[in-house]
C-alpha positions in Angstrom: 136.4 174.6 46.9 134.2 171.6 45.1 137.5 169.2 45.2 138.2 169.8 48.9 134.3 169.1 49.2 134.4 165.6 47.5 137.5 164.6 49.8 136.3 165.4 53.0 133.2 163.6 52.0 135.2 160.6 50.9 135.7 159.4 54.3 132.4 159.6 55.5 130.9 157.1 53.1 134.3 154.9 54.0 133.5 155.1 57.7 129.9 153.9 57.0 130.4 151.3 55.3 132.6 149.8 58.0 130.0 150.8 61.1 127.8 148.6 58.8 130.0 145.2 59.1 130.4 142.6 56.6 127.6 140.0 56.5 127.3 136.7 57.8 129.8 133.8 56.6 131.9 136.5 54.3 135.2 136.1 54.7 137.6 138.7 56.7 140.7 139.9 58.4 140.7 140.0 61.9 141.4 143.3 63.3 141.1 145.1 59.8 137.4 143.9 59.1 134.2 144.7 61.3 131.3 141.7 61.0 127.7 142.5 61.3 126.3 142.6 64.8 126.4 139.6 67.0 129.7 138.0 64.6 132.8 137.5 64.6 135.8 137.1 62.4 136.9 134.1 63.1 138.1 130.6 61.6 135.2 128.8 59.8 136.5 125.1 61.3 137.1 123.9 57.6 139.7 122.3 55.8 140.8 125.7 55.0 141.2 127.7 57.6 139.6 130.5 56.3 138.8 133.1 58.7 134.6 134.3 57.8 131.9 136.3 59.7 130.4 134.0 61.8 128.1 134.1 65.3 129.4 135.1 68.7 128.9 132.0 70.2 130.1 134.0 73.6 127.1 135.9 73.7 124.3 133.3 72.7 124.3 134.5 69.4 122.9 131.3 66.8 122.8 130.9 63.0 119.2 131.5 61.4 118.1 129.9 58.3 121.9 130.8 57.2 121.4 134.6 56.4 122.4 136.0 60.0 122.1 135.3 64.2 119.6 136.0 66.1 119.8 135.1 69.6 119.2 131.7 71.1 115.7 131.5 72.0 116.0 128.0 72.9 117.7 128.4 75.9 116.2 131.4 76.5 118.2 134.4 74.9 116.7 137.3 73.8 117.6 140.3 72.1 118.7 143.3 74.4 116.5 146.6 73.7 119.7 147.8 71.3 119.6 144.9 68.9 122.8 145.1 69.7 123.4 141.7 72.1 121.5 139.2 74.2 119.9 138.9 76.9 118.3 136.7 79.6 114.0 136.2 79.2 112.2 137.0 81.6 112.0 133.9 85.1 116.4 133.2 84.0 118.8 134.3 84.9 122.8 134.5 85.1 125.8 134.1 82.9 123.9 130.7 81.1 120.1 131.9 81.5 119.3 130.0 84.3 115.4 128.9 85.8 114.7 131.6 88.8 113.1 130.5 91.8 108.8 129.9 90.5 110.5 129.3 86.8 109.1 126.3 85.0 112.0 123.7 85.0 112.0 120.1 84.1 115.2 119.0 86.8 117.3 120.7 89.0 119.8 121.4 86.0 117.6 124.4 84.5 117.5 126.2 87.6 119.9 129.3 89.0 122.2 128.0 91.6 124.3 130.1 91.4 122.1 133.3 92.9 120.3 131.1 94.9 122.8 127.4 96.0 120.2 125.5 97.7 117.5 126.1 94.0 116.1 122.6 93.0 113.7 121.7 90.5 109.9 120.7 93.0 108.8 118.5 90.7 106.4 117.4 93.8 104.9 120.5 92.1 101.9 121.2 89.8 103.8 122.3 87.2 107.4 121.8 88.1 109.1 125.1 89.0 112.7 125.8 91.1 112.1 126.2 94.7 114.0 126.3 97.9 115.3 123.0 98.9 114.6 121.3 102.5 116.5 122.7 104.9 117.6 125.4 102.5 118.1 129.2 103.7 114.5 130.9 103.0 115.8 134.6 104.2 113.5 136.6 102.4 111.7 133.6 100.4 109.2 132.3 103.1 107.0 131.9 100.5 109.7 129.6 98.2 110.0 126.7 99.7 109.7 123.1 97.7 106.2 121.5 98.3 105.3 120.3 101.5 107.7 122.6 103.4 106.8 126.0 105.7 110.4 128.5 106.2 110.9 127.9 110.1 113.2 130.7 111.4 114.5 131.4 107.8 114.8 127.7 107.1 112.7 125.8 104.9 111.7 122.6 107.0 109.3 119.5 105.9 105.5 119.5 107.3 104.3 116.8 109.5 104.4 113.2 108.0 107.4 114.6 104.9 111.1 114.2 105.1 114.0 115.6 102.8 114.9 112.6 99.9 117.9 112.4 98.0 116.2 115.0 95.8 116.5 117.5 98.7 112.7 117.2 98.2 110.3 117.2 100.8 108.3 113.5 100.1 106.7 111.6 101.6 108.1 109.0 105.1 106.3 106.0 103.9 108.9 105.0 101.1 111.5 107.0 102.6 115.2 105.3 102.9 115.0 104.2 106.7 117.9 102.9 109.6 115.9 101.9 112.2 112.2 101.9 112.9 112.0 104.6 114.8 113.6 106.8 111.8 110.0 106.0 110.4 107.4 105.5 113.2 107.8 108.3 114.9 106.5 110.2 112.5 103.8 107.4 110.9 102.7 105.2 113.0 102.1 101.7 112.3 105.0 101.9 110.0 108.5 100.5 110.0 111.8 99.8 108.7 111.6 97.0 106.8 115.0 95.0 105.5 115.4 96.4 102.6 115.9 100.0 104.3 112.8 101.7 103.2 110.0 103.1 105.5 106.5 100.8 105.0 103.3 99.8 106.7 103.6 97.0 109.5 101.5 93.8 108.8 97.6 94.6 109.6 98.3 98.3 108.0 98.2 99.8 104.6 99.2 102.9 103.3 96.2 105.8 103.2 98.0 108.8 101.6 100.9 109.7 104.1 99.6 107.5 106.5 99.2 103.6 107.6 95.5 102.2 108.3 94.0 99.5 110.0 93.0 96.9 107.3 90.0 94.7 108.0 90.5 92.1 111.1 94.4 94.0 112.3 94.2 95.7 115.4 93.2 100.0 116.1 92.9 102.6 117.7 89.5 104.6 116.8 87.1 104.4 114.6 89.5 106.4 111.5 92.0 103.9 111.6 90.0 101.7 110.0 87.1 104.1 108.0 89.9 106.0 106.5 91.3 103.1 104.5 87.8 101.0 104.4 84.8 102.8 104.0 81.8 101.5 106.5 84.2 100.0 108.4 84.4 100.7 112.4 87.2 99.9 115.2 84.9 97.4 117.6 85.3 97.2 121.0 87.8 94.7 120.5 89.3 97.1 119.3 89.6 95.5 115.7 88.7 97.6 112.8 85.1 95.5 111.2 81.9 96.0 109.0 79.8 98.1 110.7 75.9 96.3 110.9 74.0 95.9 108.0 77.5 95.9 105.9 79.3 92.8 105.1 83.2 91.7 104.1 84.1 91.2 100.2 87.2 90.7 99.9 89.0 94.0 101.6 86.3 96.2 101.7 82.7 96.3 103.0 79.6 95.7 100.8 76.2 96.5 102.1 73.7 93.9 102.1 70.2 93.9 100.9 68.5 96.4 103.4 71.3 98.3 104.0 72.1 101.8 103.1 73.9 102.9 99.6 75.4 105.4 97.4 76.7 103.0 94.1 74.8 100.0 92.3 78.4 98.9 93.4 78.0 98.8 96.8 74.9 96.0 97.1 75.6 93.6 93.4 79.2 92.8 94.3 77.9 91.5 97.8 74.6 90.3 96.9 74.1 89.7 93.5 70.5 90.5 91.2 71.1 94.0 93.6 70.7 97.3 93.2 70.9 100.3 94.9 67.2 101.9 95.2 66.2 105.6 95.3 65.7 105.5 98.3 69.8 104.2 98.9 68.7 101.3 100.0 70.3 97.9 99.0 67.3 95.6 97.2 66.5 93.3 95.0 66.2 93.9 91.2 62.9 93.8 89.1 62.5 89.9 88.7 64.4 88.3 91.7 63.0 88.2 95.7 64.4 88.6 98.8 65.7 84.6 100.3 67.7 85.2 102.9 70.7 87.4 102.6 70.0 86.5 98.6 68.1 87.8 95.5 66.6 84.6 94.2 64.2 84.5 90.8 60.9 84.4 90.8 58.5 83.4 87.7 59.2 83.9 84.3 62.9 85.0 85.1 65.7 83.1 84.1 67.8 80.3 85.6 70.5 77.7 85.2 68.9 75.4 88.0 66.5 75.5 90.6 68.5 77.0 93.4 68.4 80.0 91.4 64.9 80.1 91.6 62.5 82.0 94.7 61.2 79.0 96.7 59.9 81.4 99.3 57.5 83.7 97.2 56.3 80.2 95.3 57.3 77.1 97.5 57.1 75.1 94.0 59.3 76.9 92.2 61.5 75.0 89.7 64.2 75.9 86.9 62.2 74.5 83.7 65.4 72.7 82.5 63.0 71.0 79.3 62.1 74.3 78.0 63.9 76.1 75.3 64.6 79.4 77.6 64.8 77.8 80.7 63.1 79.9 83.6 61.3 80.0 87.0 58.7 77.9 87.1 55.5 76.3 88.6 56.7 72.4 89.2 54.2 69.6 88.8 52.4 69.5 91.8 52.4 72.7 92.9 49.8 75.4 92.5 49.5 76.9 89.3 46.7 79.9 90.3 48.0 82.6 87.9 51.4 81.1 87.4 52.7 79.1 84.7 53.2 75.8 85.1 56.7 73.8 83.8 56.5 72.4 80.0 54.5 69.3 79.2 52.5 70.4 82.4 49.1 72.1 82.7 47.0 74.2 85.2 43.9 71.9 86.1 41.9 73.6 88.7 45.1 75.2 90.0 47.4 72.7 89.9 50.4 71.9 87.4 49.6 67.9 86.3 51.7 66.2 84.1 49.9 66.1 79.9 49.3 62.2 79.0 52.5 60.4 78.0 54.7 62.4 81.0 54.9 61.6 84.7 56.6 63.5 87.3 60.2 63.5 88.3 61.4 64.0 92.1 62.5 67.4 90.3 58.6 68.5 89.7 59.8 68.5 85.8 57.4 66.4 83.3 58.8 64.1 81.1 57.8 61.8 78.6 56.9 58.7 79.9 56.8 56.6 76.8 60.4 55.7 76.3 61.0 54.7 80.1 58.1 52.5 79.3 59.4 50.7 76.2 62.5 50.3 78.2 60.7 48.6 80.5 59.2 46.3 77.7 62.0 45.7 76.7 63.9 44.5 80.5 61.2 41.4 80.0 61.1 40.8 77.0 65.0 40.0 77.3 64.2 38.4 81.2 61.3 36.5 79.3 63.8 34.8 76.6 67.3 34.0 78.2 64.2 31.9 81.3 63.1 30.6 78.3 66.5 29.3 76.8 67.8 28.1 79.6 65.0 25.6 80.6 
C-alpha cells in the first residue's frame, strides 16, 4: 500500500512543476516545455539560434529588468484581472490599444480609427483629445465633434467663420486655402482669396479673431468695424474709422490726449510725454510739468535740455539754464523772479533777474562772462592799430 501511494503522487508533482513553467530566458523545447505566463518558447535570434522562454510580443509583454515579462504600459497595456495576459488600459481600445474618443492624443495616429473611422486628434482643443472630424458621422455622439463644430443632423458641421481644413479640423476661414474670393468673403466680410490661394483680410482691414476689422482711415459700416480692432475709435459720418473725441492717432492706435479719460499711463504718455493717467482716470501732466497747448512742458526747477522744454505759459521768462551743472528751467535775465530762481550768474534784484557784475545778457536770456568778450575786442583794436601804423 505504501508503494502504491508513492507511485500515485509522482505524476502530481511532475504536473505541478510543468504548470509553473520555465523561467524567462531558460532554454526550452517548443511543444514540450511550458514557459511562465506571458512567455513563449522561441528562437532567441542569436547566431546559435537557441530556443528560449521569451516574452510573447503577440500579447504585448515586454522585458522587465531581464527577470520576467510585464504588460507594455508604454503602449497603454495593463494586465488582465487573472494576470494571464494583457488588455488595453481605460480610454484605449482595439488590437493595438488606440485612444478612444475623448482620450488624450498628440496626433491622429494615436486615435482608434478602427471603431470610429472619422476619429482625429483635435489639436485645437486644450488639451488635445480624439474627436469626430468635421463632416464626420456623430450619430449617438452629439458631444464628440471637434472644436468649433456642432452635431447637426448626425453630421459634425463647422460653425460660422470656421471651415474644414486639411487635418479635418474646423479652423478659421482666415488663413485657409481657397480658389475664389467667394470662398472667403461669403463667410468673413472684407476678406479675399490672395494670390497665394489663402483667405486674408483686404487692404485696410486686419485680423481680429475670426473677423477682418477696419483699421484707422479705411472704410466702415458700424462702430464695431473699428473699435473692436482699435479701442477709442468709431465709424465717422464719412464711413471712415477715426479716433473719437479726446483721442488722437498714434501709429495704428488711438491714444488719449490731455484731459481725456484713460485707464493706464500708456493711454496718455505714449501720445503726450510727461503725462499720466491720474486717479480720476484723466490724462494730466505729471508733477513738475505744466500744460502748454497739447503737451506737457517742464516747470521751474525741472530738468531740461533746451528752452523749448520749459513751460512759458506759467513763467513767461522761463529758459533752460544751460550754464548750470544740472540743467533746469529757471527765470531768465530780465524776468520776474518773485519766489523763483534765476539762471546761473544772475541775482534777483527788486524781483527782477539781473546778471551779476562781469556778466552780460545774451539773446537767450542767459548770463555769460563779459570779460572774455572785452578782451577779444581789445585785441582786435590793438591789431587794427598796429596794421594802420605799418601801412602809414
